[in-house]
N, C-alpha and C positions, 0 to 999 in steps of 0.2 A: 503493499499500499503506500510505501514511503515514495517509490519511484513512479507513481502513477502520472504525476505532472510531466515527467519526462517522456513517458509513452505517449501522452496526450499531445505534447508539442511536437513529437515525431510523427505522429499521425496527422497533425494539422500541417505540417511542412510538406509531407508526402502529397496530401490532398491539394495544397496551394501549388505544388510544382505541377501536378497534373493539370490543373486549371489554367496555369501559365502556358504549358505546352500546348493544349487545345486552343488557346486563344491565339497563339502564334500560327499554328496550323490553318485556323479559320482565316486569319489575316492574309496568309500566303494563298490560300485558295481563292479569296475574293480578288486579290490582285492578279491572279492568273485569270480569272473571269473577264476582268476589265482588259487584259492584254488580248485575250481572245476576241472580245467584242471589237477592239480596234481593228484586228485583223479581218474580221468578217465585215466590218463596216467599210473598210477601205476596199473590199472586194465587191462592194455594192449591194449587200443584203440589207433591205430596208428596215426590217425588224431589228437587226443589230444596230442600226443607225439611230433608230428611235429609242432603244434602250441606252445606248450610249450617251444620247442627248439628255435623256432623263437623269443619268448619272451625274452629267455636268450641271444640269439645272438644279439638282438638289445638293450637289457636293457630296455624293455618296461614293466613297473610296477614291475619289479624285478631288483636285481642288475645284471649288465651285467657280465656274466660268461661263457667264451668260453668252458671251461670244462663241465659244465653241459648242454650247448647247443649240444656239440659233443656227449654226453652221450645220451641225448634224441634223437638226430638224429639216432644213431645207433640203440637203442631200436626200434625206428619206423621202420627202415630198416629191422631188423630182424622180427618184428611183420608182415610187409607186406610180407616177404619172406616166413613165415611159413603159411600164409593164401593161398598161391598159390600152 
């Protein structure tokens, strides 16, 4: 019973490390998604262009930039217009 605090601290540290590890994995995965969105948007996929524009508009995983958001929305609109 005397060392229960040490065990609790050890368990707490272990859980904290797992949470940090999962947060890093999630962040890297989201950055990978943004990179793929850029690739597909540059290839002309209108859905990717719309999603990328929304990310720029909201500042979600990229720096908020209304000019880039407008650019990608415009490209998506022209992509949709050319398909019809």
